[in-house]
C-alpha positions in Angstrom: 102.5 151.0 123.2 100.9 147.9 121.6 101.1 150.1 118.2 104.6 150.1 118.0 104.0 146.5 118.2 101.7 146.1 115.6 104.2 147.3 113.3 107.4 145.2 114.3 105.3 142.2 114.4 103.0 142.5 111.3 100.1 141.5 113.8 96.9 142.6 114.7 96.2 145.0 117.9 93.7 142.0 119.1 96.4 139.7 118.7 99.4 141.4 120.5 96.5 142.2 123.2 96.0 139.2 123.9 99.4 137.3 124.3 100.2 140.4 126.5 97.5 139.9 128.9 98.7 136.3 129.0 102.0 136.9 129.8 100.8 139.6 132.4 98.7 136.8 134.0 101.6 134.4 133.7 103.4 137.4 136.1 106.2 137.7 133.5 105.2 141.3 132.3 103.5 143.7 134.7 100.6 146.7 132.8 100.4 150.0 133.5 98.4 153.0 132.0 100.7 155.7 130.6 97.7 158.1 130.0 94.3 158.1 129.9 93.1 159.6 126.7 93.7 158.4 124.1 93.7 155.5 126.1 97.2 153.7 126.3 98.7 151.0 128.0 102.3 150.6 128.4 104.4 147.3 129.9 106.9 146.5 130.9 109.4 143.2 132.5 108.4 142.2 136.2 111.2 141.9 137.7 110.2 141.1 141.4 110.2 137.5 139.5 112.5 135.5 140.1 
């Protein structure tokens, strides 16, 4: 959850989301919807990448 990373990294939600999006576009991680309400996205390593 991005909210957990906010605390660990001491960065804003928007900064973390921005960088997570770059990792998704690069194919390094995959994002998926964890639940519909409240909205929650999770990310995991893209194991299909060499």
